[in-house]
py3Dmol code that shows the C-alpha trace and the ligand (Angstrom):
import py3Dmol

protein = """\
ATOM      1  CA  MET A   1     117.850  87.049  -7.704  1.00  0.00           C
ATOM      2  CA  ASP A   2     121.206  88.018  -6.431  1.00  0.00           C
ATOM      3  CA  SER A   3     119.964  88.714  -2.967  1.00  0.00           C
ATOM      4  CA  VAL A   4     118.081  85.401  -2.983  1.00  0.00           C
ATOM      5  CA  ALA A   5     121.127  83.564  -4.094  1.00  0.00           C
ATOM      6  CA  ALA A   6     123.078  85.295  -1.370  1.00  0.00           C
ATOM      7  CA  MET A   7     120.398  84.437   1.146  1.00  0.00           C
ATOM      8  CA  SER A   8     120.395  80.869   0.046  1.00  0.00           C
ATOM      9  CA  LEU A   9     123.694  80.437   1.641  1.00  0.00           C
ATOM     10  CA  ASP A  10     122.543  81.981   4.865  1.00  0.00           C
ATOM     11  CA  ASP A  11     121.237  79.416   7.361  1.00  0.00           C
ATOM     12  CA  ALA A  12     119.578  82.002   9.563  1.00  0.00           C
ATOM     13  CA  ASN A  13     117.564  83.503   6.727  1.00  0.00           C
ATOM     14  CA  TRP A  14     116.308  80.110   5.639  1.00  0.00           C
ATOM     15  CA  THR A  15     115.379  79.298   9.214  1.00  0.00           C
ATOM     16  CA  ALA A  16     113.275  82.484   9.210  1.00  0.00           C
ATOM     17  CA  TYR A  17     111.823  81.571   5.804  1.00  0.00           C
ATOM     18  CA  GLU A  18     110.869  78.107   7.039  1.00  0.00           C
ATOM     19  CA  ALA A  19     109.266  79.596  10.165  1.00  0.00           C
ATOM     20  CA  GLY A  20     107.316  82.138   8.074  1.00  0.00           C
ATOM     21  CA  ALA A  21     106.128  79.396   5.695  1.00  0.00           C
ATOM     22  CA  ARG A  22     105.154  77.108   8.544  1.00  0.00           C
ATOM     23  CA  ALA A  23     103.163  79.913  10.203  1.00  0.00           C
ATOM     24  CA  ALA A  24     101.314  80.597   6.940  1.00  0.00           C
ATOM     25  CA  ILE A  25     100.613  76.888   6.396  1.00  0.00           C
ATOM     26  CA  ASP A  26      99.373  76.373   9.942  1.00  0.00           C
ATOM     27  CA  ALA A  27      97.196  79.490   9.750  1.00  0.00           C
ATOM     28  CA  ALA A  28      95.353  78.187   6.679  1.00  0.00           C
ATOM     29  CA  LEU A  29      91.706  77.549   7.572  1.00  0.00           C
ATOM     30  CA  SER A  30      90.588  76.063   4.295  1.00  0.00           C
ATOM     31  CA  ASP A  31      91.957  74.045   1.411  1.00  0.00           C
ATOM     32  CA  ALA A  32      92.053  77.256  -0.641  1.00  0.00           C
ATOM     33  CA  GLU A  33      94.085  79.127   1.996  1.00  0.00           C
ATOM     34  CA  LEU A  34      96.446  76.173   2.341  1.00  0.00           C
ATOM     35  CA  ASP A  35      96.936  76.063  -1.403  1.00  0.00           C
ATOM     36  CA  ALA A  36      97.670  79.799  -1.468  1.00  0.00           C
ATOM     37  CA  ALA A  37     100.311  79.353   1.265  1.00  0.00           C
ATOM     38  CA  ARG A  38     101.812  76.397  -0.585  1.00  0.00           C
ATOM     39  CA  VAL A  39     102.051  78.370  -3.830  1.00  0.00           C
ATOM     40  CA  ALA A  40     103.593  81.403  -2.066  1.00  0.00           C
ATOM     41  CA  TRP A  41     106.207  79.465  -0.060  1.00  0.00           C
ATOM     42  CA  LEU A  42     106.772  76.290  -2.093  1.00  0.00           C
ATOM     43  CA  GLY A  43     105.469  77.086  -5.582  1.00  0.00           C
ATOM     44  CA  ARG A  44     107.507  77.508  -8.726  1.00  0.00           C
ATOM     45  CA  LYS A  45     107.876  81.258  -8.169  1.00  0.00           C
ATOM     46  CA  SER A  46     108.581  81.083  -4.459  1.00  0.00           C
ATOM     47  CA  GLU A  47     111.907  82.310  -3.124  1.00  0.00           C
ATOM     48  CA  LEU A  48     112.750  78.791  -2.038  1.00  0.00           C
ATOM     49  CA  VAL A  49     112.274  77.125  -5.428  1.00  0.00           C
ATOM     50  CA  GLN A  50     113.938  79.997  -7.218  1.00  0.00           C
ATOM     51  CA  ALA A  51     116.902  79.670  -4.850  1.00  0.00           C
ATOM     52  CA  LEU A  52     116.998  75.901  -5.394  1.00  0.00           C
ATOM     53  CA  ARG A  53     117.303  76.469  -9.123  1.00  0.00           C
ATOM     54  CA  GLY A  54     120.399  78.631  -8.591  1.00  0.00           C
ATOM     55  CA  VAL A  55     122.112  76.234  -6.226  1.00  0.00           C
ATOM     56  CA  ARG A  56     125.478  75.034  -7.340  1.00  0.00           C
ATOM     57  CA  ASP A  57     126.965  73.460  -4.284  1.00  0.00           C
ATOM     58  CA  ARG A  58     125.953  70.366  -2.386  1.00  0.00           C
ATOM     59  CA  GLU A  59     125.701  72.023   1.016  1.00  0.00           C
ATOM     60  CA  SER A  60     123.187  74.687  -0.108  1.00  0.00           C
ATOM     61  CA  GLY A  61     121.262  72.012  -1.987  1.00  0.00           C
ATOM     62  CA  MET A  62     120.935  69.862   1.089  1.00  0.00           C
ATOM     63  CA  LEU A  63     119.907  72.873   3.209  1.00  0.00           C
ATOM     64  CA  LEU A  64     117.197  74.065   0.801  1.00  0.00           C
ATOM     65  CA  ASN A  65     115.920  70.571  -0.020  1.00  0.00           C
ATOM     66  CA  GLY A  66     115.666  69.965   3.712  1.00  0.00           C
ATOM     67  CA  VAL A  67     113.547  73.111   4.070  1.00  0.00           C
ATOM     68  CA  ARG A  68     111.377  72.095   1.126  1.00  0.00           C
ATOM     69  CA  GLY A  69     110.907  68.550   2.405  1.00  0.00           C
ATOM     70  CA  ARG A  70     109.850  69.737   5.878  1.00  0.00           C
ATOM     71  CA  LEU A  71     107.474  72.330   4.445  1.00  0.00           C
ATOM     72  CA  GLU A  72     105.879  69.766   2.124  1.00  0.00           C
ATOM     73  CA  THR A  73     105.322  67.559   5.145  1.00  0.00           C
ATOM     74  CA  ALA A  74     103.825  70.549   6.969  1.00  0.00           C
ATOM     75  CA  VAL A  75     101.374  71.120   4.080  1.00  0.00           C
ATOM     76  CA  ALA A  76     100.340  67.465   4.093  1.00  0.00           C
ATOM     77  CA  GLU A  77      99.853  67.552   7.872  1.00  0.00           C
ATOM     78  CA  ARG A  78      97.827  70.731   7.667  1.00  0.00           C
ATOM     79  CA  GLU A  79      95.652  69.134   5.000  1.00  0.00           C
ATOM     80  CA  THR A  80      94.871  66.227   7.344  1.00  0.00           C
ATOM     81  CA  ALA A  81      94.239  68.627  10.238  1.00  0.00           C
ATOM     82  CA  LEU A  82      91.837  70.688   8.110  1.00  0.00           C
ATOM     83  CA  GLN A  83      89.960  67.524   7.181  1.00  0.00           C
ATOM     84  CA  GLN A  84      89.676  66.702  10.861  1.00  0.00           C
ATOM     85  CA  LEU A  85      88.407  70.210  11.622  1.00  0.00           C
ATOM     86  CA  LEU A  86      85.721  69.774   8.981  1.00  0.00           C
ATOM     87  CA  TRP A  87      84.496  66.529  10.550  1.00  0.00           C
ATOM     88  CA  GLU A  88      84.461  68.154  13.969  1.00  0.00           C
ATOM     89  CA  ALA A  89      82.539  71.175  12.699  1.00  0.00           C
ATOM     90  CA  ALA A  90      79.997  68.850  11.123  1.00  0.00           C
ATOM     91  CA  ALA A  91      79.721  66.915  14.383  1.00  0.00           C
ATOM     92  CA  ASP A  92      79.320  70.160  16.392  1.00  0.00           C
ATOM     93  CA  SER A  93      76.475  71.174  14.134  1.00  0.00           C
ATOM     94  CA  GLY A  94      74.622  68.090  15.365  1.00  0.00           C
ATOM     95  CA  VAL A  95      75.040  66.230  12.100  1.00  0.00           C
ATOM     96  CA  ASP A  96      77.012  63.026  12.436  1.00  0.00           C
ATOM     97  CA  VAL A  97      78.154  62.452   8.908  1.00  0.00           C
ATOM     98  CA  THR A  98      79.589  59.057   9.847  1.00  0.00           C
ATOM     99  CA  ILE A  99      76.170  57.522  10.640  1.00  0.00           C
ATOM    100  CA  PRO A 100      74.935  55.318   7.798  1.00  0.00           C
ATOM    101  CA  GLY A 101      71.765  56.517   6.088  1.00  0.00           C
ATOM    102  CA  LEU A 102      68.376  55.325   7.304  1.00  0.00           C
ATOM    103  CA  PRO A 103      66.813  52.642   5.131  1.00  0.00           C
ATOM    104  CA  VAL A 104      63.568  53.798   3.535  1.00  0.00           C
ATOM    105  CA  GLU A 105      60.970  51.237   4.582  1.00  0.00           C
ATOM    106  CA  ARG A 106      58.417  50.040   2.079  1.00  0.00           C
ATOM    107  CA  GLY A 107      54.814  50.319   3.076  1.00  0.00           C
ATOM    108  CA  ARG A 108      52.567  47.284   3.036  1.00  0.00           C
ATOM    109  CA  LEU A 109      48.887  46.538   2.981  1.00  0.00           C
ATOM    110  CA  HIS A 110      47.126  46.210   6.315  1.00  0.00           C
ATOM    111  CA  LEU A 111      46.409  42.573   7.202  1.00  0.00           C
ATOM    112  CA  LEU A 112      42.661  43.192   6.973  1.00  0.00           C
ATOM    113  CA  THR A 113      43.078  44.675   3.502  1.00  0.00           C
ATOM    114  CA  GLN A 114      45.151  41.669   2.449  1.00  0.00           C
ATOM    115  CA  ILE A 115      42.489  39.262   3.663  1.00  0.00           C
ATOM    116  CA  ARG A 116      39.715  41.301   2.103  1.00  0.00           C
ATOM    117  CA  ARG A 117      41.538  41.120  -1.236  1.00  0.00           C
ATOM    118  CA  GLU A 118      42.136  37.375  -0.839  1.00  0.00           C
ATOM    119  CA  ILE A 119      38.412  36.907  -0.308  1.00  0.00           C
ATOM    120  CA  GLU A 120      37.605  39.039  -3.339  1.00  0.00           C
ATOM    121  CA  ASP A 121      40.020  36.939  -5.424  1.00  0.00           C
ATOM    122  CA  VAL A 122      38.412  33.671  -4.318  1.00  0.00           C
ATOM    123  CA  PHE A 123      34.973  34.901  -5.308  1.00  0.00           C
ATOM    124  CA  LEU A 124      36.079  36.556  -8.523  1.00  0.00           C
ATOM    125  CA  GLY A 125      37.535  33.141  -9.380  1.00  0.00           C
ATOM    126  CA  MET A 126      34.103  31.602  -8.868  1.00  0.00           C
ATOM    127  CA  GLY A 127      32.472  34.142 -11.181  1.00  0.00           C
ATOM    128  CA  TYR A 128      31.080  36.499  -8.543  1.00  0.00           C
ATOM    129  CA  GLU A 129      31.031  40.269  -8.853  1.00  0.00           C
ATOM    130  CA  VAL A 130      32.552  42.321  -6.047  1.00  0.00           C
ATOM    131  CA  TRP A 131      30.132  44.897  -4.739  1.00  0.00           C
ATOM    132  CA  ASP A 132      31.260  48.093  -3.051  1.00  0.00           C
ATOM    133  CA  GLY A 133      28.341  48.667  -0.713  1.00  0.00           C
ATOM    134  CA  ASN A 134      27.276  51.829   1.068  1.00  0.00           C
ATOM    135  CA  GLU A 135      28.200  52.296   4.695  1.00  0.00           C
ATOM    136  CA  VAL A 136      25.150  54.502   5.117  1.00  0.00           C
ATOM    137  CA  ALA A 137      21.896  52.596   4.730  1.00  0.00           C
ATOM    138  CA  THR A 138      18.232  53.353   5.148  1.00  0.00           C
ATOM    139  CA  VAL A 139      16.464  51.725   8.064  1.00  0.00           C
ATOM    140  CA  TRP A 140      14.439  49.858   5.449  1.00  0.00           C
ATOM    141  CA  GLU A 141      17.566  48.408   3.770  1.00  0.00           C
ATOM    142  CA  ASN A 142      19.333  47.610   7.017  1.00  0.00           C
ATOM    143  CA  PHE A 143      16.328  46.147   8.890  1.00  0.00           C
ATOM    144  CA  ASP A 144      12.858  46.173   7.325  1.00  0.00           C
ATOM    145  CA  ALA A 145      13.615  44.712   3.894  1.00  0.00           C
ATOM    146  CA  LEU A 146      15.577  41.979   5.691  1.00  0.00           C
ATOM    147  CA  THR A 147      12.410  41.240   7.672  1.00  0.00           C
ATOM    148  CA  SER A 148      13.956  42.050  10.992  1.00  0.00           C
ATOM    149  CA  ASP A 149      11.447  42.290  13.819  1.00  0.00           C
ATOM    150  CA  PRO A 150      10.326  45.955  14.267  1.00  0.00           C
ATOM    151  CA  GLY A 151      10.766  45.610  18.032  1.00  0.00           C
ATOM    152  CA  HIS A 152      14.162  43.909  17.908  1.00  0.00           C
ATOM    153  CA  PRO A 153      16.689  45.456  20.339  1.00  0.00           C
ATOM    154  CA  SER A 154      19.370  45.628  17.628  1.00  0.00           C
ATOM    155  CA  ARG A 155      17.374  48.519  16.149  1.00  0.00           C
ATOM    156  CA  SER A 156      17.596  50.649  19.283  1.00  0.00           C
ATOM    157  CA  ILE A 157      19.761  53.749  19.479  1.00  0.00           C
ATOM    158  CA  ASN A 158      21.813  51.885  22.070  1.00  0.00           C
ATOM    159  CA  ASP A 159      22.912  49.363  19.451  1.00  0.00           C
ATOM    160  CA  THR A 160      22.814  51.266  16.181  1.00  0.00           C
ATOM    161  CA  PHE A 161      24.255  54.597  15.038  1.00  0.00           C
ATOM    162  CA  TYR A 162      21.339  56.608  13.638  1.00  0.00           C
ATOM    163  CA  ILE A 163      22.001  59.510  11.294  1.00  0.00           C
ATOM    164  CA  ASP A 164      18.322  60.412  11.365  1.00  0.00           C
ATOM    165  CA  SER A 165      15.214  58.372  12.078  1.00  0.00           C
ATOM    166  CA  ASP A 166      15.334  56.752   8.603  1.00  0.00           C
ATOM    167  CA  THR A 167      19.092  56.448   8.133  1.00  0.00           C
ATOM    168  CA  VAL A 168      21.785  54.433   9.915  1.00  0.00           C
ATOM    169  CA  LEU A 169      25.418  53.459   9.629  1.00  0.00           C
ATOM    170  CA  ARG A 170      24.878  49.903   8.421  1.00  0.00           C
ATOM    171  CA  THR A 171      25.100  47.389  11.258  1.00  0.00           C
ATOM    172  CA  HIS A 172      26.021  44.556   8.872  1.00  0.00           C
ATOM    173  CA  THR A 173      26.734  44.122   5.167  1.00  0.00           C
ATOM    174  CA  SER A 174      23.353  42.437   4.595  1.00  0.00           C
ATOM    175  CA  PRO A 175      21.656  45.648   3.317  1.00  0.00           C
ATOM    176  CA  ASP A 176      23.943  45.249   0.289  1.00  0.00           C
ATOM    177  CA  GLN A 177      21.862  42.161  -0.592  1.00  0.00           C
ATOM    178  CA  ILE A 178      18.827  44.413  -0.872  1.00  0.00           C
ATOM    179  CA  ARG A 179      20.618  47.063  -2.923  1.00  0.00           C
ATOM    180  CA  ALA A 180      22.090  44.424  -5.226  1.00  0.00           C
ATOM    181  CA  MET A 181      18.736  42.728  -5.853  1.00  0.00           C
ATOM    182  CA  LEU A 182      17.143  46.100  -6.593  1.00  0.00           C
ATOM    183  CA  ALA A 183      19.956  47.101  -8.938  1.00  0.00           C
ATOM    184  CA  ARG A 184      20.404  43.823 -10.855  1.00  0.00           C
ATOM    185  CA  THR A 185      18.170  41.298 -12.505  1.00  0.00           C
ATOM    186  CA  PRO A 186      19.077  37.769 -11.388  1.00  0.00           C
ATOM    187  CA  PRO A 187      20.981  35.533 -11.882  1.00  0.00           C
ATOM    188  CA  LEU A 188      23.064  37.430  -9.362  1.00  0.00           C
ATOM    189  CA  TYR A 189      26.275  36.353  -7.698  1.00  0.00           C
ATOM    190  CA  MET A 190      27.881  39.009  -5.520  1.00  0.00           C
ATOM    191  CA  VAL A 191      30.182  39.515  -2.555  1.00  0.00           C
ATOM    192  CA  SER A 192      30.355  42.761  -0.655  1.00  0.00           C
ATOM    193  CA  PRO A 193      33.132  43.317   1.858  1.00  0.00           C
ATOM    194  CA  GLY A 194      33.155  46.472   3.941  1.00  0.00           C
ATOM    195  CA  ARG A 195      32.884  48.376   7.185  1.00  0.00           C
ATOM    196  CA  CYS A 196      29.982  48.024   9.574  1.00  0.00           C
ATOM    197  CA  TYR A 197      29.130  49.998  12.692  1.00  0.00           C
ATOM    198  CA  ARG A 198      27.593  49.069  16.013  1.00  0.00           C
ATOM    199  CA  ARG A 199      27.480  50.827  19.355  1.00  0.00           C
ATOM    200  CA  ASP A 200      29.836  48.382  21.010  1.00  0.00           C
ATOM    201  CA  THR A 201      32.429  49.241  23.613  1.00  0.00           C
ATOM    202  CA  PRO A 202      35.823  48.209  22.260  1.00  0.00           C
ATOM    203  CA  ASP A 203      37.322  45.114  23.864  1.00  0.00           C
ATOM    204  CA  ALA A 204      39.348  42.131  22.681  1.00  0.00           C
ATOM    205  CA  THR A 205      36.549  40.837  20.443  1.00  0.00           C
ATOM    206  CA  HIS A 206      34.342  43.899  19.832  1.00  0.00           C
ATOM    207  CA  SER A 207      34.871  47.108  17.954  1.00  0.00           C
ATOM    208  CA  PRO A 208      32.311  49.779  17.017  1.00  0.00           C
ATOM    209  CA  ILE A 209      33.775  49.624  13.503  1.00  0.00           C
ATOM    210  CA  PHE A 210      34.401  46.212  11.983  1.00  0.00           C
ATOM    211  CA  LEU A 211      34.528  44.460   8.645  1.00  0.00           C
ATOM    212  CA  GLN A 212      32.161  41.876   7.249  1.00  0.00           C
ATOM    213  CA  VAL A 213      31.906  40.173   3.932  1.00  0.00           C
ATOM    214  CA  GLU A 214      28.453  39.503   2.554  1.00  0.00           C
ATOM    215  CA  CYS A 215      27.754  36.929  -0.111  1.00  0.00           C
ATOM    216  CA  LEU A 216      24.544  36.561  -2.077  1.00  0.00           C
ATOM    217  CA  ALA A 217      23.717  34.153  -4.865  1.00  0.00           C
ATOM    218  CA  VAL A 218      20.315  34.296  -6.571  1.00  0.00           C
ATOM    219  CA  ASP A 219      19.523  31.941  -9.403  1.00  0.00           C
ATOM    220  CA  ARG A 220      17.095  29.280 -10.552  1.00  0.00           C
ATOM    221  CA  GLY A 221      17.475  25.818  -9.087  1.00  0.00           C
ATOM    222  CA  ILE A 222      20.334  26.369  -6.683  1.00  0.00           C
ATOM    223  CA  THR A 223      20.455  24.307  -3.524  1.00  0.00           C
ATOM    224  CA  LEU A 224      21.882  24.224  -0.036  1.00  0.00           C
ATOM    225  CA  ALA A 225      24.664  22.024  -1.448  1.00  0.00           C
ATOM    226  CA  ASP A 226      25.731  25.030  -3.567  1.00  0.00           C
ATOM    227  CA  LEU A 227      25.977  27.105  -0.408  1.00  0.00           C
ATOM    228  CA  GLN A 228      27.996  24.423   1.326  1.00  0.00           C
ATOM    229  CA  GLY A 229      30.331  23.963  -1.655  1.00  0.00           C
ATOM    230  CA  THR A 230      30.883  27.707  -1.974  1.00  0.00           C
ATOM    231  CA  VAL A 231      31.730  28.149   1.702  1.00  0.00           C
ATOM    232  CA  LEU A 232      34.009  25.099   1.603  1.00  0.00           C
ATOM    233  CA  GLN A 233      35.897  26.583  -1.330  1.00  0.00           C
ATOM    234  CA  PHE A 234      36.160  29.904   0.486  1.00  0.00           C
ATOM    235  CA  PHE A 235      37.482  28.397   3.723  1.00  0.00           C
ATOM    236  CA  ARG A 236      39.932  26.116   1.946  1.00  0.00           C
ATOM    237  CA  ALA A 237      41.401  29.120   0.120  1.00  0.00           C
ATOM    238  CA  LEU A 238      41.830  30.997   3.380  1.00  0.00           C
ATOM    239  CA  PHE A 239      42.634  28.273   5.872  1.00  0.00           C
ATOM    240  CA  GLY A 240      44.175  25.422   3.887  1.00  0.00           C
ATOM    241  CA  GLU A 241      43.160  22.767   1.396  1.00  0.00           C
ATOM    242  CA  ASP A 242      42.321  20.005   3.878  1.00  0.00           C
ATOM    243  CA  ARG A 243      39.661  21.986   5.773  1.00  0.00           C
ATOM    244  CA  GLU A 244      36.109  20.626   6.094  1.00  0.00           C
ATOM    245  CA  VAL A 245      32.943  22.573   6.879  1.00  0.00           C
ATOM    246  CA  ARG A 246      29.751  21.753   8.681  1.00  0.00           C
ATOM    247  CA  MET A 247      26.428  23.536   9.153  1.00  0.00           C
ATOM    248  CA  ARG A 248      24.435  23.878  12.346  1.00  0.00           C
ATOM    249  CA  THR A 249      20.896  25.224  12.449  1.00  0.00           C
ATOM    250  CA  SER A 250      20.563  28.810  13.592  1.00  0.00           C
ATOM    251  CA  PHE A 251      18.236  31.782  13.213  1.00  0.00           C
ATOM    252  CA  PHE A 252      18.426  34.985  11.178  1.00  0.00           C
ATOM    253  CA  PRO A 253      15.329  36.942  10.171  1.00  0.00           C
ATOM    254  CA  PHE A 254      16.284  37.063   6.478  1.00  0.00           C
ATOM    255  CA  THR A 255      17.094  33.383   5.933  1.00  0.00           C
ATOM    256  CA  GLU A 256      14.988  30.245   6.160  1.00  0.00           C
ATOM    257  CA  PRO A 257      16.491  27.864   7.023  1.00  0.00           C
ATOM    258  CA  SER A 258      19.346  29.666   8.753  1.00  0.00           C
ATOM    259  CA  VAL A 259      22.632  27.969   9.514  1.00  0.00           C
ATOM    260  CA  GLU A 260      25.904  28.668  11.249  1.00  0.00           C
ATOM    261  CA  PHE A 261      29.082  27.510   9.530  1.00  0.00           C
ATOM    262  CA  ASP A 262      31.973  25.840  11.314  1.00  0.00           C
ATOM    263  CA  VAL A 263      35.341  24.943   9.823  1.00  0.00           C
ATOM    264  CA  THR A 264      37.679  22.221  11.045  1.00  0.00           C
ATOM    265  CA  CYS A 265      40.287  23.746  13.322  1.00  0.00           C
ATOM    266  CA  PHE A 266      43.342  24.763  11.319  1.00  0.00           C
ATOM    267  CA  ILE A 267      45.485  24.943  14.444  1.00  0.00           C
ATOM    268  CA  CYS A 268      45.049  21.315  15.576  1.00  0.00           C
ATOM    269  CA  SER A 269      43.461  19.906  12.379  1.00  0.00           C
ATOM    270  CA  GLY A 270      40.453  18.769  14.366  1.00  0.00           C
ATOM    271  CA  ARG A 271      42.233  16.979  17.229  1.00  0.00           C
ATOM    272  CA  GLY A 272      41.145  19.606  19.788  1.00  0.00           C
ATOM    273  CA  CYS A 273      43.017  22.668  21.116  1.00  0.00           C
ATOM    274  CA  ALA A 274      42.411  25.949  22.937  1.00  0.00           C
ATOM    275  CA  THR A 275      41.458  27.840  19.739  1.00  0.00           C
ATOM    276  CA  CYS A 276      38.631  25.408  18.914  1.00  0.00           C
ATOM    277  CA  LYS A 277      37.773  24.926  22.613  1.00  0.00           C
ATOM    278  CA  ARG A 278      38.679  21.211  22.281  1.00  0.00           C
ATOM    279  CA  SER A 279      35.827  20.637  19.810  1.00  0.00           C
ATOM    280  CA  GLY A 280      37.915  20.446  16.637  1.00  0.00           C
ATOM    281  CA  TRP A 281      35.567  22.993  15.019  1.00  0.00           C
ATOM    282  CA  ILE A 282      35.695  26.781  14.809  1.00  0.00           C
ATOM    283  CA  GLU A 283      32.547  28.887  14.407  1.00  0.00           C
ATOM    284  CA  MET A 284      32.789  31.137  11.371  1.00  0.00           C
ATOM    285  CA  GLY A 285      29.419  32.859  11.008  1.00  0.00           C
ATOM    286  CA  GLY A 286      25.873  32.931   9.736  1.00  0.00           C
ATOM    287  CA  ALA A 287      24.359  31.912   6.452  1.00  0.00           C
ATOM    288  CA  GLY A 288      21.166  30.562   5.044  1.00  0.00           C
ATOM    289  CA  TRP A 289      18.578  30.238   2.361  1.00  0.00           C
ATOM    290  CA  VAL A 290      17.139  33.619   1.338  1.00  0.00           C
ATOM    291  CA  ASP A 291      13.729  34.005   2.985  1.00  0.00           C
ATOM    292  CA  PRO A 292      10.851  34.284   0.438  1.00  0.00           C
ATOM    293  CA  ASP A 293       9.709  37.477   2.172  1.00  0.00           C
ATOM    294  CA  VAL A 294      13.044  39.099   1.395  1.00  0.00           C
ATOM    295  CA  PHE A 295      12.546  38.275  -2.289  1.00  0.00           C
ATOM    296  CA  ARG A 296       9.024  39.717  -2.132  1.00  0.00           C
ATOM    297  CA  ASN A 297      10.400  42.934  -0.555  1.00  0.00           C
ATOM    298  CA  VAL A 298      12.560  43.505  -3.650  1.00  0.00           C
ATOM    299  CA  ASP A 299       9.846  42.385  -6.094  1.00  0.00           C
ATOM    300  CA  LEU A 300      11.372  39.042  -6.985  1.00  0.00           C
ATOM    301  CA  ASP A 301       9.158  36.009  -7.302  1.00  0.00           C
ATOM    302  CA  PRO A 302      10.231  33.417  -4.692  1.00  0.00           C
ATOM    303  CA  ASP A 303       8.713  30.665  -6.799  1.00  0.00           C
ATOM    304  CA  GLU A 304      11.060  31.528  -9.611  1.00  0.00           C
ATOM    305  CA  TRP A 305      14.221  32.471  -7.724  1.00  0.00           C
ATOM    306  CA  GLN A 306      16.173  30.789  -4.977  1.00  0.00           C
ATOM    307  CA  GLY A 307      19.242  32.064  -3.243  1.00  0.00           C
ATOM    308  CA  PHE A 308      21.719  31.669  -0.459  1.00  0.00           C
ATOM    309  CA  ALA A 309      23.577  34.258   1.571  1.00  0.00           C
ATOM    310  CA  PHE A 310      26.193  34.494   4.245  1.00  0.00           C
ATOM    311  CA  GLY A 311      27.928  37.178   6.260  1.00  0.00           C
ATOM    312  CA  PHE A 312      31.242  36.566   7.986  1.00  0.00           C
ATOM    313  CA  GLY A 313      33.469  38.806  10.106  1.00  0.00           C
ATOM    314  CA  ILE A 314      36.799  39.620   8.501  1.00  0.00           C
ATOM    315  CA  GLU A 315      38.568  40.476  11.762  1.00  0.00           C
ATOM    316  CA  ARG A 316      37.563  37.083  13.124  1.00  0.00           C
ATOM    317  CA  ILE A 317      39.071  35.383  10.088  1.00  0.00           C
ATOM    318  CA  ALA A 318      42.308  37.365  10.543  1.00  0.00           C
ATOM    319  CA  MET A 319      42.492  36.736  14.300  1.00  0.00           C
ATOM    320  CA  LEU A 320      41.934  33.015  13.924  1.00  0.00           C
ATOM    321  CA  ARG A 321      44.260  32.547  10.999  1.00  0.00           C
ATOM    322  CA  HIS A 322      47.128  34.505  12.605  1.00  0.00           C
ATOM    323  CA  GLY A 323      46.549  33.713  16.264  1.00  0.00           C
ATOM    324  CA  LEU A 324      45.886  37.329  17.249  1.00  0.00           C
ATOM    325  CA  PRO A 325      44.188  37.485  20.645  1.00  0.00           C
ATOM    326  CA  ASP A 326      42.892  41.081  20.540  1.00  0.00           C
ATOM    327  CA  LEU A 327      41.250  42.811  17.595  1.00  0.00           C
ATOM    328  CA  ARG A 328      42.221  46.253  18.895  1.00  0.00           C
ATOM    329  CA  ALA A 329      45.659  45.478  17.455  1.00  0.00           C
ATOM    330  CA  PHE A 330      44.190  46.113  13.990  1.00  0.00           C
ATOM    331  CA  TRP A 331      43.455  49.753  14.770  1.00  0.00           C
ATOM    332  CA  GLU A 332      46.305  50.652  17.105  1.00  0.00           C
ATOM    333  CA  ASN A 333      48.731  50.898  14.181  1.00  0.00           C
ATOM    334  CA  ASP A 334      51.629  49.400  16.107  1.00  0.00           C
ATOM    335  CA  LEU A 335      53.976  48.500  13.264  1.00  0.00           C
ATOM    336  CA  ARG A 336      55.680  45.848  15.421  1.00  0.00           C
ATOM    337  CA  VAL A 337      52.393  43.932  15.195  1.00  0.00           C
ATOM    338  CA  LEU A 338      51.098  44.900  11.757  1.00  0.00           C
ATOM    339  CA  GLY A 339      54.571  44.778  10.175  1.00  0.00           C
ATOM    340  CA  GLN A 340      54.646  40.993  10.623  1.00  0.00           C
ATOM    341  CA  PHE A 341      52.065  40.421   7.929  1.00  0.00           C
TER     342      PHE A 341
END
"""
ligand_1 = """\
14
DAH
N 24.120 39.905 8.919
C 24.375 38.897 9.933
C 25.116 39.511 11.116
O 25.632 40.572 11.008
C 25.234 37.790 9.369
C 24.504 36.988 8.331
C 23.792 35.852 8.683
C 24.518 37.382 7.004
C 23.149 35.106 7.756
C 23.847 36.598 6.057
C 23.151 35.465 6.468
O 23.848 36.934 4.772
O 22.533 34.746 5.504
O 25.144 38.920 12.135
"""
view = py3Dmol.view(width=600, height=400)
view.addModel(protein, "pdb")
view.setStyle({"model": 0}, {"cartoon": {"style": "trace"}})
view.addModel(ligand_1, "xyz")
view.setStyle({"model": 1}, {"stick": {}})
view.zoomTo()
view.show()
């Protein structure tokens, strides 16, 4: 203590002390090292603080307080510098800790899935059951039972994916009509949405894999007006409450009569635009009155049972409703397109 007290009056010694302390502070490479230097040179047991306690005269007090004040500043500065070094080290490691975190995006249902579910909801609301059909069908289910012509080109291996000579990837959802009538006793009201397969080269309006929704109602005493009312309800739910529908005669092997449904254009409300080719009407797809031969093929008596059916393309519904010009967009998984819905 004596020697410290003696030193405390010696300017040169305190200059050396300050330099030693400063060197130790500046050499600290971590908060822990800095704290150790602070304790050693500025702490309660340090020579400096001990000397300050023994000070009796103003001059020594000012000298030692000056040293303490400058060293405290040095510690604070070193603390800031160490902080800076930490940021730089983090940046050098390739991690920029100043960048805000990335938002975690929520997934969403694909537009086609949304529309498929909307359709299911409409029909569930009308008391239909939703059928989950098989994508693999027998040739009999896909063609013969639906009374398609044995020589029809749609049966050829150029149009249809054959698994073997009796089995195909269904080319439409209509084989689900056959399965449903074999599995259930009428009255039967069912819709069956799902994938279909055809050997088509992909372009803006064709895809070898596409979605259809099949509808089949079998009951006693139902009429074409029931078909029209059902389709009207369906289109109003999807395209807006003020839509109208119309039927045009058509041909399908499994319906007699066969019709094609049109809906009033929801872009121009019937005034005429590019989407409806200036006609005010948009073609939606095929439907009809179940052919008596189809009933006979599934052992139902056509004198007892009547029914209607339709099959519409789901991609077409989505493209029309959302103004999408190219159906390949559905499969390309470009989130800039699909993320809009
Ligand atoms: N299966 C037909 C197709 O893929 C669409 C179709 C037309 C389904 C008339 C039906 C129907 O149920 O009655 O082109």
